[in-house]
N, C-alpha and C positions, 0 to 999 in steps of 0.2 A: 474395630474388632478384627482380629487376625483369623487366618484360615483354621487354625486349630480350635478356636472358639466356635467357629461356624460348624465344624464337624461334630463337636461335642453337643451343640444345640440340636443338630439334626438327629443325632443318636438318641437324645433325650426325648425328642418329639415322637420318634418311632416307638420307643419303649412305652411312653405314656398312652400313645394311640392304641397299641396292641393290647395292653394289660390293664389300664386304669380307667379307660373311658369307652363309652359306646357311642362313637360318632359315625353316623351312617353317611354313605355316599361321599366320603372324602375324595377330592380330586387330586390325583398324582400325575404330573406331566411326564411324558416320555422325553428322552433325549438321546443323542448320538455322541458318544465320547470318542475322541480321536487323540491318540498319543503320538503326535508328531507323524513322521513318515512322509512318503512321496506318493502323490497321485500321478501314475504313469500312463493311464489310459483315460479316455473321455468318461466323465463322471457327472451325474446330476444330483443335486441336493434338493429335496422337496420339503414342503411344509410338514408332511407326515413325520419326518425324522427330526424335526426341529424341537428344541434348540441343538445345534451342533456345537460341541464344546472342545476346543483345542487345548490339550494339556501338554506338559513337558513330554518330550519323547522318551520312550523306553531306552534304557542304557544301550548304547551302541547304534541306535537308530538316528536318523537325521531330523532336523526340525521340519515343521509342516511345509511342504513345497509342492507346487504344481509344476511338473517337469516339462521340459521343452518337448513340444509335439503333442501334449495332452491339453484337454480343455475341461475346466470345471465350470459347470453351469449351475447357478443358484436361482431357484424359482421364487416367485412372489411369496411374501409372508414368512420367509425363513429368517431365523435369528442365529447368528454365528457369534459365539463367545470365546474369548481367549483368556487362558490362565496368564498369570503374571509373566511379563517379559516374552510372551509368545507373539509370533507374527504370522502373516500369510505371505509367503514368498512365491512370486509368480514368475516362472521362467517360461511357461507355456502360455496359455490363454485363460483369462477369467472373464466370464460373462454373467452379469447380474441382471435378472429380469424382474426387478421390483415393479410394482404398479403404484399409482397415486393412492389407491385404497389399501394396498397391502405392500408396504415397503419392506425392504431387506435391511436388517440391522447387523452391523459389525461393532461389537462392544466388549466391554470388560466382563469377566466372569462374575464380578460383583454387582453387575447391573441386574435387577430382578426381572427385567422384561423377558417374556416367554416362559416364565416359570408358573407354577401353581399359584393362583391368586389368593388362596387361603392364607391368612396371616397367622402368626404364632399366637396372637391373642385369641383369634377365632378357634383355633384348634385346642387350646388349653383351657379356655373358659375361665372358671374361678381361679385356676392356678396360673394365670397369665403373669404373675410376678416372677415366674421361672424364666420368662422371655428376656432376652437382651437385645439391644439395638442392632439392627442389621448393618452389615458392612456397607459403607458408602463408596461407590466407585470414584476414582481419581483419574485426572489426565496422566497419561503415561503408564497406566496399569498394564497395557499391552503395547507391543511395538508399533503396529499399524500394517497397512497393505503395502508390500514392497514388490514392485514390478521391475525385474532386473534382467540383464543378459539377453536382450532381444525379445522378452515377453511382451504381452499386451493385456489391456484390461478395458472392458466396456461395462461401466457401472451405472445403472439406471434406477431412479426412484429408491434411494437408499439413505441410511443414516449411519455415519461413522462417528463413534464417540469414545472418549477416554483413551485414545491412542497416544503413543509418543509422537508419531507423525502420521497424519491422516493418510497421505499418499506419498510414497517415495518412488521416483522413477529414475532408472539409470540405463541409458541406451535402449529406450522403449517407446512405444506409443500407448496412449491411454485416453479415454473419454469418460467424463462424468456429467450426467444429465439428471437434473432434479435431485441433487445429493446434498444433504445437510451434513456438515463436518463441525461437530460441536464438542466443546470440553476436551480438546486435545492439547498436546504440547505445541507442536508446529502444524501448520496446515498442509502445504504442498511443497515438496522439495524435488527439484528436477535437475538431472545432469545428463547432457547429450540426449535429451528426450523431447518428444512432441506430445503435448497434453492439451486437450480441449475441455473446457468446463462451461456448462450452460445451466441457467435457471437454478442456481445453487446458492446455499447459505453457508458462510464460514464464520463461526461465532465462538466467543469465549475461549480464546487460545491463551495459553501461558507464554508461548514463544512467538515465532514469526509466522506471518500469514503465507508468504510466497518467497521462496529462494530459488533462483535460476542460475545455473552455472554451466560453463563448458558447452556453448553452442546449443542451449536449450531454447525451445519455443513453447510458450503457453498462450492460449487464447481464452479469455475470460469474458463471458457476456451474460447480461440479465442476472447479475448476482448481487448479493449483499454481504459485505464483510464488516464485522464490527466487534468491538471489545477484544482488541488484540493486545496481549501483554508485552510482546516484543516489538519488532519492527514490522511495518506493513508490507513493504516490497523491497527485495534485493535482487538486482539483475546484473550478472557478472560474466565477463569473458565471452564476448561475442554471442550473448543470448538476446532474446526478444520476448517481450510480454506485451500483448495487445489486449486492451480492456475496453469493453463497450457496454454502455447502459448499466453501470454498476455503482453502488454506493459503498464508500469506505468511511467509517466513523469510529471514533474512540480508540485511537492507537496510542498506547503508552510509550512505545519506543519512537523511532525515527520514521519520517516519511520516506518515499522511495529513494534508494541508493542505486544508481546506474553507473557501471564502471567497465572500462576496458572494451571499447568498441561494441557496446550493447545498445539496445533500443527499447524505450518504454513509450507506448502510444496509448493515450486515453481519449475516448470519444463519448460524449453524452454521459459523463461520469462526475460524481461528487466525491471530493475528499475533504474531510473536516475533522476538527477536534483531535489534532495530533499534538501530543505533549512533548515529544522529542524534537530533534532537528528537522529541517525542511528537506526539500528535494536536493540531492547531491548528484550532479551529472559530471563525470570526469573521464579523461583519457580517451578521447575520440568517440564519446557516446552521444546519443540523440534522445531527446524527450519531446514528443509531439502531443499537444493538447488541443482538442477541438470541442466546441459546444459543451464545455464543462465548467464546474464550479469548485473553486479551492478556497477554503476558509479556516480560520482559527487554528493556525499552526503556531505553537507557543514557544518552542525552544530554538536554540541556535542563533547565530548572528543574522542570517539571511534565510528567507523562505526558499530561494533557488540559488544554489551555488554551482556555477558552471565554469569548469576549469579545463585547461589543457586540450585545446582543439575540439571542444564539444559544442553541441548546438541544441538550442531550445526553440521550438516553433509553437506559437499560441495563436489560435484562431477563434474568434467569436465566443469568448469565455469570460468568466467573472472571477475576480480575486477580491476578498474582503476580510477585514479584521485580522490583518497580519501586521508584523512589525516592519522590518526591512525586507525588501522583496528580492532584488537581483544583485548578485555578486558575480561579475562576468570578467574572466581574466585569461591571459596566456593563450592568445589566438582562438578565442571562443566567440560565439555569436548567438544572439537572441533576436528572433524575428516575431513581431507581434502585429496582428491585424484584428481589429474589432474586440479589444479587451476593455472591460469595465473594472476599474480599481476604486474601491471605497475603503475608507478608514485604515489607512496604512501610515507608516512613518516614512523612512527614506525609500525611494523607488529603486535606485540602481547606482552601483559604482562599477565603472567599466574601465579596464586598464590593461596595459601591455598587449597592444596589437589586437584588440577585441572590438566588438561592435554590438550596438543595440539599435534595432530599427522598429519604430512604433508608427503605425498607420490606423486611421479611423478608430481611435480609442478615446476613452473619457476617463479622467482621474479626478476624484473629489475627496476633500477632507484628508489631506496629507499633512500630518503633524509631527515634526521633529525639529524643534527650534534650535537645537545645538549642532545640527549637521546639514549638509546640502541634500536636497531631494535627489538630484542627479550629480554625480561627479565623473568627469571623463578625463583621463590622463594617460601619459606614455603611449602616444601614437594610436589612440583609440578613437572611436566615433559614436555619436548618437544621431540618428535621423528621426525627426519628430514631424510627421506629416498628417494634415487633415485630422488633427486631434486637439483635445482641450485639457487644460489643468485649471481647476478652480478650488479656491479656499485652501490655501497652503500656508503653513507656518514652517520656516526653515532658516538656517543661517544664510543660504542662498538657494535658489531653486536649481540653477545650473552653474556648475563650476567647470570650466574647460581650460586645460593647461597641458604643457609639455608635449607639443606637437599633435594635439588632438583636434577633433573637428565636430562642431555642432551645426546641423542643418535643421532650421525651424521654418516650416512652410505651411501655409494655409491652416494655421493653428492659432490658438489663443492661450494666454497665461494671465489669469485674473485673480484679484483678491488675495494679495500676498502680504504676509506679515513676516518681515525680516527680523532676525534676532536683535540687531543694532541699527541705528540710523545710517551707519556707513556700510552696511551689508547690502549689496545690490541683488536684485532678482536674478540677473544673469551676469556672471563674471567670466571674462575671457582674458587670459594672460599667457605670455610665452614661457615663463619659468625658466628652466635649465636650457642653456643655449646649445646643448649637445643634441637636442631634439629638433625635428623639422618645424615648419611654421605652424602655429596654432591658428585655427580659422573658425569664423562664424558666418554662416549664410542664412539670412532671414528674409523671407519673401511672403507677401500677402498675409501677414500675421499681425497679432495684437498682443502687446504686453502692457497691462494697465492695472491701476488701483493698488498701490502699495504704500506702506508706511515709511519706506526708505528711498532707495535709488533703483532706477529701472535697469540700466545696462552700464557696466564698467569694463573698459578695455584698456589694458596697459601692457608694456613690454616692447621689445625691439623685434621680435620675430612672430608677428601676428597680423592677421588680415581679417577685417569685418566687412561683409558685403550685405547691405541692408536696402531692400527695395519694396515699394508699395506696402509699407507697414507702419504701424503706430506704436509708439512707446509713450504713454501719457498717464496723468493722474497719479503722480508719485509725490511724496512729501519733499523729497530731495530732488536732484537732477534726474531728468529722464535718461540722458546719456552722459557719461563722464569718460574721457580718454586722457591718458598720460603715458609717458615712456619711462 
């Protein structure tokens, strides 16, 4: 229903109320109407003037703005509504003092909250057939809260709904504590800003949850982010996003994209049910994972794509129900300590001067019969220490070639189903002579129980150093070498 219909309905209600019916004690709410303009001195909005409704500015006037040097304080229980395409622009300071019991609302003009609770049916009684359906608010009805040009915002115990972008910050500082951001287009967009978000929920977005660019920093803790129509996280151009004790779930777009000397760190956090591509870390960026759980990423070739001098560090975490895990290339590095991997396909391909270090980790039920579980080539390396692999089906578990290096120490590889009888569990070969020597170092380890061959070594530029280890219980040879 459009605005003209709503105005007609209101006029009809007033006419019928005044002239046709005897309805006693009808409740009519007060409101404060604001037609754009600038707040240039300290101002306080209280519950008595609520709802505050921001309309289009009068011709010649500016859009609604809190000017530099001025503070707008909004007290508990206030409702602020915005006409279509209007925003709250903050160049000065915004302080929102909602409480747990009386939150502050920033919402669409079509949201009935804060209005008279009498319905059209109740007012018109037997003639309720004159009523029409109320307007339903939509995401993007209004622009959002825009903190710009050195402004600041402190928003506590509030609900931001139906905005194009819940919070936009450009060269500012902002804090959100106990804020629900729901039914918006995008969640938070930051450029050259510092934003802290605690104890908050961000839900039902049409677009992206977080976009950081141009040296921005966002800290997110004790939050819940779910039902995101776009991408979950985008961190660009020397920005940093720190996430602690937060759940991400049901993301229709891609998982985090971290690009150009940026950093994403997650701690005690769960990320799951991502329909798009996995984590993309590129161009000198860093992704740190600690005490976290990542599962059910369904799109893309790999869950983690780490390119161009980038680094991923994973500690004491769990990865499950993914397809291919790590694609590490072009001088990039992945360091893993205490990782549990279950129900995956290929674990990693590592190539072009890159490395994967795995320590104190356990991998179980790795199933991709047509590809290697780990492939290492073009002067790259994998270090596998104090770890285990069990119940794996693959063409080979490790394929090492073209000047690369596999170190396998204090570890075990058991219960291997190779694609063909001639496919070894571990294959090491020199390949192209333009590369340096391909090497295998195996110490205090066990490779056992397979339907084909244990270890195959061939080529002219390769070295295998095996000590205090066992390779046994294979249908074919335990070790086969040839040049």
